C-alpha positions as CSV (number, residue, x, y, z in Angstrom):
1,M,41.3,53.8,33.8
2,R,43.7,51.9,35.8
3,V,46.5,52.8,33.5
4,K,45.6,56.5,33.7
5,Q,45.3,56.4,37.4
6,L,48.7,54.7,37.8
7,A,50.3,57.3,35.4
8,R,48.8,60.1,37.5
9,T,50.1,58.6,40.7
10,I,53.6,58.2,39.3
11,W,53.5,61.8,37.9
12,A,52.4,63.2,41.3
13,A,55.2,61.3,43.1
14,C,57.8,62.6,40.7
15,V,56.6,66.1,41.1
16,A,56.6,65.7,44.9
17,V,60.1,64.4,44.9
18,I,61.3,67.3,42.6
19,V,59.5,70.0,44.7
20,G,60.6,68.5,48.0
21,S,64.2,68.4,46.8
22,A,64.1,72.0,45.7
23,L,62.5,73.1,49.0
24,T,65.2,71.3,50.9
25,L,68.1,72.8,49.0
26,T,66.8,76.3,49.4
27,S,65.7,76.3,53.1
28,P,66.7,79.5,55.0
29,Q,68.7,77.6,57.6
30,D,70.9,75.9,54.9
31,A,71.1,79.1,53.0
32,W,72.4,81.0,56.1
33,A,74.8,78.2,56.8
34,D,76.3,78.4,53.3
35,E,76.5,82.1,53.4
36,A,78.0,82.2,56.9
37,A,80.6,79.7,55.8
38,K,81.7,82.2,53.2
39,L,81.8,85.0,55.8
40,D,85.4,84.5,57.0
41,N,87.5,87.4,58.1
42,S,88.8,88.1,54.6
43,A,85.2,88.5,53.4
44,C,84.5,91.0,56.1
45,L,87.6,92.9,55.3
46,T,86.4,93.5,51.8
47,C,84.3,96.3,53.2
48,H,85.9,97.0,56.7
49,D,89.3,97.5,55.3
50,G,91.4,99.7,57.5
51,K,93.5,100.8,54.5
52,A,90.5,102.5,52.8
53,K,90.4,106.2,53.1
54,K,86.7,106.5,53.8
55,L,84.2,103.7,54.6
56,E,80.6,104.8,54.3
57,V,77.3,103.1,53.4
58,P,73.7,104.4,53.1
59,G,72.1,104.5,56.5
60,P,68.6,105.2,58.0
61,G,66.8,108.3,56.6
62,G,69.2,108.5,53.6
63,K,72.1,109.6,55.8
64,S,75.4,108.0,55.3
65,K,76.8,105.6,57.8
66,T,80.5,105.2,58.6
67,L,81.8,101.6,58.8
68,L,84.2,100.5,61.4
69,A,87.7,100.1,59.9
70,V,89.8,97.2,60.9
71,A,93.6,97.1,60.2
72,A,94.3,93.6,59.1
73,D,97.9,93.6,60.1
74,K,97.2,94.9,63.6
75,F,94.4,92.4,64.0
76,G,96.7,89.6,63.0
77,Q,99.1,90.5,65.8
78,G,96.4,90.8,68.5
79,V,95.1,88.3,71.0
80,H,91.9,87.8,68.9
81,A,93.7,87.0,65.6
82,K,92.5,83.4,65.4
83,M,88.9,84.3,66.0
84,Q,86.3,84.9,63.2
85,C,84.4,88.2,63.0
86,V,81.0,86.4,63.1
87,T,82.0,84.8,66.5
88,C,81.3,88.2,68.1
89,H,79.2,89.8,65.4
90,T,76.4,87.2,65.4
91,G,73.4,86.9,63.2
92,I,75.0,88.2,59.9
93,T,74.0,86.0,57.0
94,D,75.4,87.7,53.9
95,N,78.4,89.4,52.4
96,P,76.7,92.4,50.7
97,A,78.0,94.3,47.8
98,S,79.6,97.6,48.5
99,G,77.1,100.2,49.6
100,A,74.5,97.6,50.8
101,S,73.6,96.7,54.4
102,H,73.9,93.3,56.0
103,V,71.0,90.8,55.9
104,R,70.5,89.3,59.3
105,D,68.9,86.0,60.3
106,A,65.7,86.5,62.3
107,A,66.3,83.2,64.0
108,K,69.8,84.3,65.0
109,P,69.4,88.0,65.9
110,A,72.5,90.2,66.2
111,K,73.7,90.8,69.7
112,A,75.9,93.6,71.0
113,T,79.4,92.4,71.3
114,D,79.9,91.6,75.0
115,C,83.6,91.1,75.9
116,A,82.9,90.5,79.6
117,T,80.4,87.7,79.2
118,C,82.6,86.0,76.6
119,H,85.7,86.0,78.8
120,E,83.7,84.9,81.9
121,Q,82.3,82.0,80.0
122,L,85.7,81.0,78.7
123,W,87.1,81.0,82.3
124,K,84.1,79.1,83.6
125,T,84.6,76.5,80.9
126,A,88.3,76.2,81.6
127,Q,87.5,75.7,85.3
128,Q,84.9,73.0,84.4
129,D,87.4,71.3,82.1
130,K,90.2,71.5,84.7
131,T,92.4,73.4,82.3
132,D,92.4,76.7,84.2
133,A,95.9,76.0,85.6
134,A,97.2,76.1,82.1
135,K,95.4,79.3,81.2
136,P,96.2,81.8,84.0
137,R,95.6,84.8,81.8
138,L,91.9,83.8,81.5
139,G,91.7,84.0,85.3
140,V,93.3,87.5,85.3
141,V,90.8,88.7,82.7
142,A,87.9,87.2,84.6
143,S,89.0,89.0,87.8
144,N,89.4,92.2,85.8
145,V,85.9,91.8,84.4
146,E,84.5,91.3,88.0
147,A,86.4,94.4,89.1
148,Y,85.1,96.4,86.2
149,R,81.4,95.6,86.9
150,K,81.8,97.2,90.3
151,S,83.8,100.2,89.0
152,F,82.9,103.8,88.3
153,H,83.2,103.1,84.5
154,A,80.5,100.4,84.6
155,R,77.8,102.8,85.9
156,P,75.2,103.8,83.3
157,Q,75.5,107.1,81.5
158,K,73.3,110.0,82.5
159,D,72.0,110.5,79.0
160,D,71.7,106.9,77.9
161,K,71.1,104.5,80.8
162,S,71.5,101.5,78.4
163,R,75.2,102.3,78.0
164,P,78.0,102.4,80.6
165,I,80.2,105.4,81.2
166,A,83.1,103.5,79.6
167,S,83.2,100.0,78.1
168,C,86.0,97.7,77.1
169,D,86.2,99.2,73.6
170,N,86.8,102.7,75.0
171,C,90.1,101.7,76.4
172,H,91.0,98.5,74.4
173,D,90.9,98.4,70.6
174,T,89.2,95.0,70.4
175,H,90.5,94.3,66.9
176,S,94.1,95.0,67.6
177,F,94.3,94.4,71.4
178,D,97.4,92.8,72.6
179,I,99.0,92.4,76.0
180,P,102.5,93.8,75.9
181,A,105.0,92.1,78.1
182,V,106.3,94.2,81.0
183,D,109.6,95.9,80.2
184,S,109.1,95.3,76.5
185,P,109.3,98.1,74.0
186,K,105.5,97.7,73.3
187,H,104.8,98.1,77.0
188,A,106.9,101.2,77.2
189,Q,105.0,102.6,74.2
190,W,101.7,101.7,75.8
191,R,102.7,103.7,78.9
192,L,103.6,106.7,76.8
193,E,100.2,106.6,75.1
194,S,98.2,105.9,78.3
195,P,97.5,109.4,79.5
196,G,96.3,110.4,76.0
197,L,94.0,107.4,76.0
198,C,92.3,108.4,79.2
199,G,92.4,112.2,78.7
200,T,91.8,113.0,75.1
201,E,88.2,111.8,74.9
202,C,87.1,111.9,78.5
203,H,89.3,113.4,81.2
204,T,90.6,116.4,79.3
205,D,91.0,118.7,82.4
206,A,93.0,116.0,84.2
207,L,95.2,115.5,81.1
208,D,96.0,119.3,81.0
209,E,97.1,119.3,84.6
210,Y,99.0,116.0,84.2
211,T,100.9,117.3,81.1
212,S,102.5,120.1,83.1
213,S,103.2,118.1,86.2
214,V,106.4,116.4,87.3
215,H,105.0,113.1,86.3
216,G,103.7,114.3,82.9
217,K,107.0,116.1,82.0
218,A,109.0,113.0,82.9
219,L,106.8,110.7,80.8
220,L,106.0,112.9,77.8
221,D,109.0,115.1,77.5
222,K,111.8,112.8,78.9
223,K,110.1,109.6,77.7
224,D,110.7,108.1,81.2
225,T,108.2,105.3,81.2
226,K,108.7,104.7,84.9
227,A,106.9,107.9,85.7
228,A,103.4,107.6,87.0
229,V,100.5,107.2,84.5
230,C,96.8,107.1,85.0
231,S,96.5,103.4,85.7
232,D,99.3,103.5,88.3
233,C,97.1,105.6,90.6
234,H,93.6,104.8,89.5
235,T,94.2,101.2,88.5
236,S,93.0,99.8,85.2
237,H,89.7,98.1,85.9
238,D,88.4,98.6,89.4
239,I,88.4,102.4,89.1
240,G,86.4,103.8,92.0
241,N,84.9,107.1,93.2
242,T,87.8,109.4,94.1
243,S,85.9,110.6,97.2
244,A,85.6,107.0,98.6
245,S,87.8,106.1,101.6
246,S,88.9,102.9,99.8
247,F,90.2,104.9,96.9
248,K,92.0,107.4,99.2
249,L,93.7,104.6,101.0
250,A,94.7,102.8,97.8
251,I,96.1,105.8,96.1
252,T,98.2,106.7,99.1
253,A,99.7,103.2,99.1
254,S,100.1,103.6,95.3
255,C,102.3,106.7,95.8
256,G,104.3,104.6,98.3
257,S,105.0,101.9,95.7
258,C,107.2,104.4,93.9
259,H,108.2,106.8,96.6
260,E,109.2,104.1,99.2
261,E,111.3,106.2,101.5
262,N,108.9,109.1,101.6
263,Y,106.0,106.7,102.2
264,K,107.9,105.0,105.1
265,S,108.6,108.4,106.7
266,Y,105.0,109.5,106.1
267,K,103.7,106.4,107.9
268,A,105.7,107.2,110.9
269,T,103.8,110.5,111.4
270,Y,100.4,110.9,113.0
271,H,98.9,111.5,109.6
272,G,100.3,108.3,108.2
273,Q,99.5,106.2,111.3
274,I,95.8,107.2,111.1
275,N,95.9,106.4,107.3
276,T,97.5,103.0,107.9
277,L,94.8,102.1,110.4
278,G,92.2,102.6,107.6
279,Y,90.9,106.1,108.3
280,T,91.2,108.9,105.8
281,Y,90.5,112.2,107.6
282,T,94.2,113.1,108.1
283,A,96.5,114.4,105.4
284,K,97.4,112.1,102.6
285,C,99.9,112.5,99.8
286,F,97.5,114.2,97.4
287,D,96.3,116.6,100.1
288,C,99.7,118.2,100.4
289,H,101.2,117.6,96.9
290,G,98.1,117.7,94.7
291,S,96.9,115.0,92.3
292,H,97.2,115.4,88.6
293,G,99.2,118.6,88.7
294,I,101.9,117.7,91.2
295,L,104.9,120.1,90.9
296,A,108.4,119.9,92.2
297,I,108.9,121.4,95.7
298,K,111.1,124.1,94.3
299,D,108.5,125.2,91.8
300,P,106.9,128.5,93.1
301,E,103.5,127.1,92.1
302,S,103.9,123.9,94.1
303,K,101.5,123.4,97.0
304,V,104.5,122.4,99.2
305,H,106.8,125.2,98.2
306,A,107.9,127.2,101.3
307,N,105.8,130.2,100.3
308,N,102.6,128.1,99.9
309,R,103.0,125.5,102.6
310,L,101.1,127.3,105.3
311,D,98.1,127.7,103.0
312,T,98.3,124.1,102.2
313,C,98.3,123.1,105.9
314,Q,95.5,125.4,106.6
315,G,93.4,123.5,104.1
316,C,92.9,120.9,106.8
317,H,94.2,122.7,109.9
318,G,91.6,125.4,110.0
319,K,88.5,123.5,109.2
320,K,85.8,123.0,111.8
321,G,87.0,120.9,114.8
322,V,90.7,121.2,113.7
323,S,93.0,123.8,115.2
324,E,94.4,126.3,112.7
325,A,97.9,125.9,111.4
326,S,100.3,128.6,112.6
327,A,103.8,129.7,111.5
328,G,105.6,126.6,113.0
329,F,103.8,124.3,110.6
330,V,105.8,125.6,107.7
331,S,109.0,124.1,109.0
332,F,107.5,120.8,110.1
333,Q,109.2,117.9,108.4
334,P,106.6,115.3,107.3
335,H,109.3,113.1,105.8
336,A,112.1,113.5,108.3
337,T,114.2,110.4,109.0
338,T,116.3,109.5,112.0
339,D,119.4,108.5,110.1
340,N,120.1,111.7,108.2
341,F,122.0,114.2,110.5
342,A,122.9,116.5,107.6
343,R,119.3,117.1,106.7
344,Y,117.4,116.5,109.9
345,P,119.9,117.2,112.8
346,Q,117.4,117.8,115.5
347,V,115.5,114.6,114.7
348,W,118.8,112.6,114.6
349,V,119.9,114.0,118.0
350,A,116.5,113.2,119.6
351,W,116.6,109.7,118.2
352,Q,120.1,109.1,119.5
353,I,119.2,110.3,123.0
354,M,116.2,107.9,123.2
355,V,118.1,105.0,121.8
356,Q,120.9,105.4,124.3
357,L,118.3,105.7,127.1
358,L,116.5,102.6,126.0
359,V,119.6,100.5,125.6
360,G,121.1,101.7,128.9
361,T,118.0,101.2,130.9
362,F,117.0,97.8,129.5
363,G,120.6,96.6,129.3
364,F,121.2,97.2,133.1
365,F,117.8,96.1,134.5
366,W,117.2,93.1,132.3
367,L,120.7,91.9,133.3
368,H,119.8,92.7,136.9
369,T,116.6,90.7,136.5
370,L,118.2,87.6,134.9
371,L,121.0,87.5,137.5
372,W,118.5,87.8,140.3
373,F,116.4,85.0,138.9
374,Y,119.5,82.8,138.3
375,R,120.7,83.3,141.9
376,E,117.3,82.5,143.4
377,L,117.1,79.3,141.4
378,K,120.6,78.3,142.2
379,D,120.1,78.9,145.9
380,R,117.0,76.7,145.9
381,K,118.8,73.9,144.0
382,Q,121.6,74.1,146.7
383,A,118.9,74.0,149.4
384,K,119.6,77.5,150.5
385,P,116.1,78.9,150.8
386,R,115.7,82.2,152.7
387,P,115.2,81.2,156.3
388,H,112.0,82.0,158.1
389,V,112.4,84.9,160.5
390,K,111.9,84.3,164.2
391,L,110.0,87.2,165.7
392,S,111.2,87.9,169.2
393,A,110.9,90.5,171.8
394,L,107.3,91.2,170.8
395,P,104.5,91.4,173.3
396,A,101.9,88.6,173.0
397,E,99.2,91.1,172.0
398,L,101.1,92.0,168.9
399,E,101.3,88.5,167.5
400,G,99.5,88.2,164.2
401,K,99.8,91.9,163.5
402,H,100.8,93.4,160.2
403,F,103.1,96.2,159.4
404,Q,101.4,99.2,157.7
405,R,103.6,100.1,154.7
406,F,101.2,102.1,152.5
407,S,98.3,104.2,153.5
408,R,94.9,104.2,151.8
409,T,95.8,107.4,149.9
410,W,99.0,105.9,148.5
411,R,97.1,102.8,147.4
412,I,94.4,104.8,145.6
413,A,97.1,106.9,143.9
414,H,98.9,103.7,142.8
415,I,95.8,102.0,141.3
416,T,94.8,105.3,139.6
417,F,98.3,105.7,138.2
418,A,98.3,102.1,137.0
419,L,94.9,102.1,135.4
420,S,95.4,105.4,133.6
421,L,98.8,104.2,132.3
422,M,97.2,101.0,131.0
423,I,94.4,102.9,129.2
424,L,97.0,105.3,127.8
425,T,98.9,102.2,126.5
426,V,95.7,100.7,124.9
427,T,94.8,103.9,123.2
428,G,98.4,104.7,122.1
429,M,99.6,101.3,120.9
430,P,97.5,101.2,117.7
431,L,99.1,104.5,116.5
432,F,102.6,103.3,117.4
433,Y,102.1,100.0,115.6
434,P,99.4,100.6,113.0
435,D,100.7,97.9,110.6
436,V,100.1,94.9,112.9
437,A,96.9,92.9,112.6
438,W,95.4,93.8,116.0
439,A,95.9,97.6,115.6
440,P,92.8,98.4,113.5
441,V,90.7,95.9,115.5
442,V,91.6,97.7,118.8
443,M,91.1,101.1,117.2
444,K,87.7,100.1,115.9
445,A,86.7,98.7,119.3
446,L,87.7,102.0,120.9
447,G,85.4,103.9,118.5
448,G,87.9,105.2,116.0
449,P,90.9,107.5,116.3
450,E,89.0,110.5,117.4
451,V,87.3,108.8,120.3
452,A,90.5,107.0,121.2
453,G,92.3,110.3,121.2
454,L,89.8,111.8,123.5
455,I,90.1,108.8,125.9
456,H,93.9,109.1,125.7
457,R,93.9,112.8,126.6
458,V,91.5,112.4,129.5
459,N,93.7,109.7,131.0
460,A,96.8,111.7,130.3
461,V,95.2,114.5,132.5
462,I,94.4,111.9,135.2
463,F,97.9,110.5,135.0
464,A,99.4,114.0,135.3
465,G,97.0,114.9,138.0
466,V,98.2,112.0,140.2
467,F,101.7,113.1,139.6
468,F,101.2,116.7,140.5
469,W,99.1,115.7,143.5
470,H,102.0,113.6,144.7
471,L,104.4,116.5,144.3
472,S,102.1,118.7,146.4
473,Y,101.6,116.1,149.0
474,M,105.4,115.5,149.4
475,A,106.1,119.2,149.6
476,L,103.5,119.6,152.3
477,L,104.8,116.5,154.2
478,I,108.4,117.7,154.1
479,W,107.3,121.2,155.3
480,R,105.4,119.7,158.3
481,K,108.4,117.6,159.2
482,R,111.0,120.2,158.3
483,A,112.4,120.2,161.8
484,T,113.3,116.5,161.8
485,W,113.4,115.8,158.0
486,Q,116.6,114.2,156.7
487,W,117.0,114.6,153.0
488,F,119.3,111.6,152.8
489,G,117.9,109.7,155.7
490,P,116.3,106.3,155.7
491,D,112.8,107.5,155.0
492,S,113.9,109.6,152.1
493,M,113.5,108.5,148.5
494,I,116.6,110.5,147.5
495,P,119.4,108.1,146.4
496,N,122.4,108.1,148.8
497,L,125.8,106.4,149.2
498,Q,124.2,103.4,151.0
499,D,122.2,102.7,147.8
500,G,125.4,102.3,145.9
501,K,126.8,100.0,148.5
502,D,123.6,98.0,148.5
503,M,123.7,97.6,144.7
504,I,127.3,96.4,144.8
505,A,126.4,93.9,147.6
506,M,123.5,92.7,145.5
507,F,125.7,92.0,142.5
508,K,128.2,90.2,144.7
509,W,125.3,88.0,145.9
510,F,124.3,87.4,142.3
511,F,127.7,85.9,141.6
512,G,128.0,84.0,144.8
513,M,130.7,86.3,146.2
514,A,128.8,87.4,149.4
515,P,125.6,86.7,151.3
516,R,122.3,88.4,150.3
517,P,122.2,92.0,151.5
518,V,119.6,93.4,153.8
519,F,117.8,96.8,153.2
520,E,116.3,99.7,154.9
521,R,112.8,101.2,154.1
522,W,113.5,101.7,150.4
523,T,115.7,99.6,148.2
524,Y,117.8,101.0,145.4
525,W,115.5,99.5,142.7
526,E,112.4,100.9,144.4
527,K,114.0,104.4,144.4
528,F,114.6,103.9,140.6
529,D,111.0,103.0,140.2
530,Y,110.0,106.1,142.1
531,W,112.2,108.6,140.2
532,A,111.8,107.2,136.7
533,P,108.2,108.7,136.4
534,F,109.7,112.2,137.1
535,W,111.7,111.9,133.9
536,G,109.0,109.9,132.1
537,V,106.0,112.0,133.0
538,T,108.0,115.2,132.1
539,I,109.1,113.9,128.7
540,I,105.8,112.2,127.8
541,G,103.7,115.0,129.3
542,V,105.5,117.9,127.6
543,S,105.8,116.2,124.3
544,G,102.2,115.1,124.4
545,L,101.1,118.7,125.3
546,V,103.0,120.1,122.3
547,M,101.3,117.7,119.9
548,W,97.9,118.3,121.6
549,L,98.1,122.0,121.1
550,P,100.1,122.4,117.8
551,T,98.6,125.8,117.0
552,L,99.7,127.3,120.3
553,F,103.2,125.9,120.3
554,G,103.6,126.3,116.5
555,S,103.0,130.0,116.9
556,F,106.4,130.5,118.6
557,L,108.3,127.3,118.1
558,P,109.8,125.9,114.9
559,G,108.1,123.0,113.2
560,W,110.9,120.5,113.9
561,V,109.8,120.6,117.5
562,F,106.8,118.5,116.5
563,N,109.1,115.9,115.0
564,V,111.2,115.7,118.1
565,A,108.1,115.6,120.3
566,A,106.7,112.6,118.4
567,I,110.0,110.7,118.9
568,F,110.2,111.6,122.7
569,H,106.6,110.8,123.3
570,G,106.5,107.4,121.5
571,E,109.9,106.1,122.6
572,E,109.5,107.2,126.3
573,A,106.1,105.5,126.3
574,F,107.6,102.4,124.9
575,L,110.3,102.5,127.7
576,A,107.7,103.0,130.4
577,V,105.4,100.2,129.3
578,V,108.1,97.6,128.7
579,F,110.0,98.5,131.9
580,L,106.9,98.3,134.1
581,F,105.6,95.0,132.6
582,T,109.0,93.3,132.7
583,V,111.4,94.7,135.4
584,H,108.8,96.2,137.7
585,F,106.6,93.1,137.6
586,F,109.6,90.8,138.3
587,N,110.8,92.9,141.2
588,N,107.4,93.0,142.9
589,H,105.6,89.8,141.7
590,F,107.6,87.4,139.6
591,R,110.6,86.9,141.9
592,P,110.7,83.2,143.0
593,D,110.2,84.3,146.6
594,K,107.1,86.4,145.7
595,F,105.6,84.6,142.8
596,P,102.8,84.8,141.6
597,V,101.7,88.1,143.2
598,D,102.5,90.4,146.1
599,V,99.4,92.2,147.5
600,V,101.2,94.6,149.8
601,M,100.4,97.6,147.5
602,F,96.7,96.5,147.4
603,T,96.2,95.7,151.1
604,G,98.7,98.3,152.3
605,T,100.2,95.8,154.9
606,M,102.6,93.0,155.2
607,S,103.2,90.4,157.8
608,L,105.9,91.0,160.3
609,E,107.8,88.0,159.0
610,H,107.6,89.4,155.5
611,F,108.6,92.9,156.7
612,K,111.6,91.8,158.6
613,R,112.8,89.6,155.7
614,E,112.4,92.4,153.1
615,H,113.4,95.4,155.2
616,A,115.5,94.1,158.0
617,M,117.4,97.3,158.6
618,Q,114.1,99.3,159.0
619,Y,112.7,96.6,161.3
620,K,115.8,96.8,163.5
621,R,115.7,100.6,163.6
622,L,112.0,100.7,164.6
623,S,112.4,98.0,167.1
624,E,115.4,99.6,168.8
625,S,113.7,103.0,168.9
626,G,110.4,101.6,170.2
627,Q,108.5,102.9,167.2
628,L,107.5,99.6,165.7
629,A,104.3,99.2,167.6
630,Q,102.8,102.4,166.2
631,H,103.1,101.0,162.7
632,L,101.3,97.7,163.4
633,V,97.7,97.0,162.4
634,D,95.4,94.1,162.3
635,A,95.9,91.6,159.4
636,P,93.5,92.2,156.5
637,S,90.4,90.1,156.4
638,A,90.2,87.0,154.2
639,P,87.7,88.7,151.7
640,M,90.0,91.7,151.5
641,T,93.1,89.5,150.9
642,M,91.2,87.5,148.2
643,G,90.0,90.7,146.6
644,A,93.6,92.1,146.6
645,K,94.9,88.9,144.9
646,L,92.2,89.0,142.3
647,L,92.9,92.7,141.6
648,G,96.7,91.9,141.4
649,F,96.2,89.0,139.0
650,T,93.8,91.1,136.9
651,L,96.3,94.0,136.6
652,I,99.2,91.5,135.9
653,A,97.1,89.8,133.1
654,I,96.3,93.2,131.5
655,G,99.9,94.3,131.7
656,L,101.2,91.1,130.1
657,T,98.5,91.3,127.4
658,L,99.7,94.9,126.7
659,L,103.3,93.7,126.7
660,T,102.4,91.0,124.2
661,G,100.8,93.6,121.9
662,V,103.9,95.9,122.2
663,A,106.2,92.9,121.5
664,T,104.2,91.8,118.4
665,G,104.2,95.4,117.2
666,F,107.9,95.9,117.7
667,F,109.0,92.6,116.1
668,G,106.2,92.2,113.6
669,G,105.4,95.8,112.5
670,A,106.2,96.9,108.9
């Protein structure tokens, strides 16, 4: 019994060992591993051979199924050449005979090939391993993937929500994808094929238009690979909705990357200034020239051909809220430059006039300011301060009195003039310098270009209103005093021979060749300040009115008038702002003997000591004629004086802030 039992035990153990070994050798996991090891790329290509004429296998329902063909030579030259097919096509466990289907491992189910996830994981791993610096292309691909996920192509299809409108494979042949180096023959070939890639399967209408366009003919007929292709305008991965503002801004800048001179001249126009600030309601390149079907200007079918230009302009200038384009629009030069007399003579002449005016005005008065400042400092260093004036021959009851220099009406007109000019500057600067960082911030704070434009025009009317009120007032005043009025007398603002003598005497003092001159009621620089607005308001006002009412003026004036008006308006505004906040501020506030602020324009009065020092000739004339007393008033109260100083400091601070903005725009604008 014991022998039999022992024999049975030994037999059972042997059977267990044999069966266990057999089960171990034939487990599904090891079987898949062995088979997978055999599934190298050469094994896959036995069926998916790109050289075969037709690759079909039986499919569901007895229908044939076409296999994906892979060209081994092209795959070997692509960026994925070192990868195994099963790296992307997971879960395949066999290499079936021709006509059979793959067997897949249930434990490792097949997944749809996902280029994006793979590349993102590779970049994440490189960053974790600190090898990302050596693999910059991975970072580029990862950023492209991120851009694609937000793009129009990544949106789900209408018919099949599980699939995107376009995936990587639609544009890139994964099995032969390679990145051709820029300026290489392969890159040139890629550009030649690019329109067909986008248009043949998806954007057929756009391709038809592009083929007959100037870009398409240059690329496809002349093989000029520098001509624009789809990706130049729409980009490659972050393709957005063409109706979005971000796309409109980007594509306008994209046009400028090739057409640099035209883009620069476009940005100098109102259309381009608004666009540069980030708003898209004004005309952009494609509004005038078209998009896919851009034609040469000389082509009779071109949107910007002389026969079609008015219709093109009326596409915008004719809509609700926008004045309708008239005949003058046809000859407007949207790409006029100031350095081409042969092509744009009117624009060249206008620019030369303004440049000479700017150089002449600033050259003289900045020199005048520097010499004045220099002489004041030198006199102080030499202990030659201006002596205090001893007021004599005045009755005791007049002591402490002030001289009334400006009436309340004049002071109100001055502050209204100043505030409206500052608001005009705030609302106009962002358009004049749209490239600087503060410009879009200021424009947004103002409520956008349309609101800013309304504010600008309202203050322009106020500014002009003060000017015309002044003309009326002066005409009435002269009429009332017509019996005694002296056109070149001491009370007149008309320049006379004495002003020339005073200016010469002032320059002699600057150079230490004569004592400081004394003046009558008005100095020569005050007369310049007075008459400058007559030129400035006329130029700025007329040019602004032309641009404000383009339909009216375009109905009887040629289009180049708008080009000239823009130059006159902007450059004269620049002259006014810079002159006022440098020369005018110095003459009235920043001179060493007046610094930091003179409040006479805010209180209307000045002490007799101040009056005799600044206008000694007028003081002498009034004293000798006995008329001085009738111009004397009580000194302003302490609260009024303090309020005048606060107002003066506030206006100076605003003016200097605006001047800083103009300076940064002038020196830092693109």
